[in-house]
N, C-alpha and C positions, 0 to 999 in steps of 0.2 A: 489455379490448380495448386493444391498444397504440395510442398516439397519437403522430403525428409532432410533434416540437417545432416551435414557431413560428420564423420567421426571426429574430425579435428575441431569443428565448431562446438560439438557437444562436450569435449573433454577440456576445453580451454576456458579458464575462469575469466580471463580479461577480454575475450573475443566479443566484438560488437558485430552482430549480423548485418548483412546488406539490407538497405531500406526496402520497404514493401514496394513491389513492382519492379525491382531491379532485375536486369537481365541475368544476373548471377545469383539466383536464390539458394539459400541453404548453406552459404559459406560465410567466412568472416569478411566484413568490410574493413576492419582494422583491429589492432590489439591494444588500443589505448593511446597510440602516438602515431597517427597516420603520416605526418610530415617527417617525423624521425625515421619511420620505416622506409620512406622514399630515400632519405639520405643514406641509410645503411645499404639500400639496393645499389646506389650508384658508386658507393665507396668500397663495399666488400661483397656481400651476397645475402639474399633473403630467399625464403621459400614461401610460396603462395599456394593456398589450397584452391584449386579450380575444379572441385568435384562436381560442380554443376554441369560441366561439359557433357553432352550426349555422345556416347561412343557406340559405333556400329562396326561389326565384323563382316568382311567380305571374304568368302572362301570359295575355292574351286579353280580349276585350271584356266578358265576364261576370264577371270575377274579383271585383269588389267586391260586386255584388248577390248572387253565389253565396256569397261568404265571409260576408256579412251573415246568411245563413240558418243558419249552422252554428257561429258563435262568439258570445261574450257581448257583444261591443262593437257599437255602431252604426257600421258602416263603409260602408253602401250608397252614401253620397255623400261619402265621404272625399275631400277636395280634393287636387289635385296638390301634391306636396311638403308633405304633411301626414302625421303619424304618430299612432299610438294604441297602447295596450296592450290585450291581450285574453286571454281564457281559452277553453280547450276543456274542457267538463264531460262527465262520464258521465251516464247516464240518471237517476241519483239526485242529481245536482248536485254531485258530488265533483270536485275539480279534477284534471284530467289534464295539462293543459299551460298554461303562461303564456308569452306571447311578445309581441314588439314588431313592429309592421308599419309600413312607410313606402311611400307611393305616389309614384313618380317616373316621369314620361314613359311612362304607360300600362303600367307594371310595378309590382307590389306585392312589396316585399321583406319577408320574414319572418325574424326570427332568434330563436333560443331556446336553451335549455340544450344543451350538447354531447350529453349522454346521451339527450335526447329528440328530437334532430333526425330520426332515421330514423323513429321512431314517429309523429311529427307529420306528416312528409311522406307516409307510407303512409296515415294517416287521411285527409288531404286528397285524396289520389289516389282513395281509395275513395268519397269523397263527390262527385266531379265529376259523375257520371251524364251527362246530356246537355248540361251547361253548356259553353260555349266557354271553357275554362280549361286551361292547361297548368301542371303542377306539376313543378318541376325543382330538385333539390338543387344547391347552388352552393358546393362546398368550396373554390372558388377565390376566394371573397370573405371578407374578414376584418373584424373589428370592433376598432377602437381607441377609447379613451375618454379625453377630456380632463376633468379635474376641477379646479375652483378658481376664485376670483374673476377671475383674468386669462384664463380660458378663452374669454370672450366679449368681450374688450376688447383694445385695443392691437395689437401686432404679430401675435398669434395670430389674432384675429378678422379682421384685414386680410388675412393670408395665406390663410385659409380662405374668405374672402369671406362672412362671417357678418354680416348686416345688423343694425344696432343695435336695431331694433324687433322682432326675432325673438322669438317667445313659445315657451313649452314646447310641444313636439310639432310645431313648425315644422321644415321641412327645406329644404335647398338644395343646389345643385350645387357640387361642388368645382371649383377652377380648372381650366380646360380644358387649360392647358399641361402638366399632369401626365399627359395621356392621349395615347397614340400614335395611336389611331383615334378613334372617337366618344367623347364624354364618358362616363365611367363612375365611379361613386363619389359619395357624398353625405354631408353632415353633417346631424344632427338634434339639436334641443334636447330633453333629457330632464329629468324632474323633479329639482329640486335635492336635494342630499344633506347629510349632516353632522348634528351634534347639534341645531342650530337650523333645519335644512332651508333653509339660505340659501347653500349652496355650489353654484355652477352646474355642470352636467354637459352635455357635448357628445359625442355619438358620431360616429365616422367609420366608414363602411362602404366599404371600398376593395378593389381586386383584390390578391391575394396577391403579385403581381409588383411592387406599388408600396408594400407595407407598410414595407419598410426605408427607402425614399426619404421617405415621409411622416414616419416616426419621426425620421429624422435632421433634417429641416427643421423639425419642430415643436420638437425639443430646441434647435436652433440659434436658434429664435425666442423661447426663454426658458422653456419648460416643463421641469420636472424629470422624471426617470424614476422610475416607481413600479410596484410589483408589485400583484397583485390583493389582497394583504393590506390595503393602504391603502384600496382601493375597498370591500372587504368591511367594514372597520371603520367607515367613514363610513356605509355602507348600514345596518348594524345600529344605529348611533347615531340614524339617522333613522327607525328602526323600519319598514324596508321589507323584507318577507319575500322569500325566494328559494325557488323551486320545488325540491323534492327534498331540501331540508335543513331549512327552516323549516316544511315541510308534510309530511303523511304521506298514506296511502291513504284516510283518512277526511276530509280537510280540505275544507270548503266555502268558497265565496268570502267570505262574511261573516266567517268566523273569521280570515282572513288580511288583513282590511281592504282587500281589492281592490275594494270597493264604496265609494269615497270614504272616509269615516271619517278617522281620524288620518293616514292615508297621503296625503290630499288629492287624489291623482290615481288614479282608479279604472280597473279593467279590465273593469267590467261596466256596461252601460247599462240602467237600470231601466225605460225606457219603450219599448224596442224590441220587435219581434215575437217569435214563438216560436223557440226553439232548444233543443237537447238540454240537459236539466238546468234549464231556465228555471223549471219549476214549484217546485223547491226554493228557488231564489233569491227568487221572488215570495212564497212562503209564509213564509219566514223574515223577509223584509223587512216584510211587511204584518201578520203575525199573531204572530210570536214573536221569539226571539233565538237566535243560534247556541249550541250547547252549550259551545263553548270560545271563548276570546279570545286574541289575540296580545298578549304583554306584553314589555317590555324589562326584563331582569334585570341588576342589579348584583351581581357575584359577589365573595365574600370572597377577596381577593388573597393572603392568607396561607396558604390551603389548599395542601397539598402537591401533590395530583393535581387537574388540571383535569377537569371533566366533559366528556363527549363527546356529539356529536349522537345523539339517540335515548334518552339517559339519562332516567330518571324525575325528575319534579319532585314532591316530597312535602311534605305539610303534616301535622304531628303524626303522622308515620309512615305516612300514607296517600297513595297516589299520586294526584295531581291534575292531571298533565300530562306533557308531554315537552319536552325542550330541543332547540333547533335549532342555529343558528350560535353558536359560542363563539369570541370574538376578543379580542385585547388592543387597546385604544384608547389613543391617545397622551395623552389627558386623563382619560378616565373609568376607565381601568384595564381589568380583565377584565369584559366584558359579554356578554350573550347574548340571543337571542330565544327565546321559548318559547310553546307553546300550552298554556293551563291552563283548567281548568273555569271557567265563567263566574261561579260563586258565590264563587270565591276572592277575599277582600277585598284591597284595595290595600296594607294594612299587614300582611299575613300574613308570618310568619316561615317562609320556605321553605327547603328543602334540595334540592340537586340532586345526582344520582348515587347510586350504591349505597353500602351501608355507612353510615359516618358522613357521607359526602357533603360538599358545599360549601354554606355558608350563602349565601342569596340574598334580595334584596329587589326588589320591583317598583318601577319608575320611575313615580311618580304623574303626571308630566306627560303621559304617553301612555296613561293609564288613563281609560276612559269609564265613568261610573256607569250603573246600570240603572234610574234613576228614571223615565225617560220610558216611556210606553206606546205601542207601535207604532200607526200610524194605523188599520190594518185591525182590530187587536184592540180599539181604542177604539170603532170603529164597531159591532163585534159586541157589545160590552158595552152600548152604548146601545140596540141592538135588543132585548137581553135585559133591559133595565130596570136595568142595573147602573151604578153611578157610575164 
């Protein structure tokens, strides 16, 4: 499906658009120096155009209590100007959608991957039934992302009116002088990114008519311009999966670390009531382990051909997983996320791709051993008289 380029891509002479088939169509892949843009992000701040994100508006007094019954996150009492990440699962607990939601002035804003926007909106519409909720696609709203230690300090924070004590998932109004009518648009603090997960991230959700104005003023306040390559490289280094590239049709929430785990910020609340797919979540959490695990791979940079998303990960000639995002990082070199069988050891000598493939090794810092016994399984063992 053809995608209209974003206003920033159209106006920027050095912008290189994302490759054909990329999950972020119509925005800049980079502005001529992708590795330099990453270095600027971790040292100061950059702004990234993420106008490809699909935005949905949920209005009506029942929106949060209704949403609470159909998604994986506890949102029934989500506070005003608060955000959360959540999943929509199928009946077998497999991940269908991953999205961010923010509640501002009695409206809940949902944004998700470009190619899942229509499907998520249609699903939400089907689930309304008698609840007082209105679901509306908002193609006129765009997402911009600030990344870097200066994203929440100094001139940028002052201009965006981000209060110093704001925590992850807090949100706030953008300055009113940028709006011709009623205030519209907000910022929200997202989980940090980067190799050490210490690089701040701030999203802005703004009308498309104000994207260029915000971009210009943020750059004038000191932020560098960066394409989604920079954002993706830091995301992979932080081992944060992305729906549709690091997941497949079989992925369950535990496999993608969307339930806490190394990702630190989860999209599933383990103590909330019933929702579609909840049985799988509870069973895996209490009685077993997921069949696959998410790992960060370091790839052999001397290999001629780079592996592609969906290529097999093999061990001793046997397929043990699939590769997701493959990206060049400014310090780590070529890296990738992959879903591999849980039994694959951390020191395994892996190969990615067909034929001779590319040598790969697992990053041990993000690898969790299987030594512990799940609480539910331990209780069952005690009842059966097992140690």
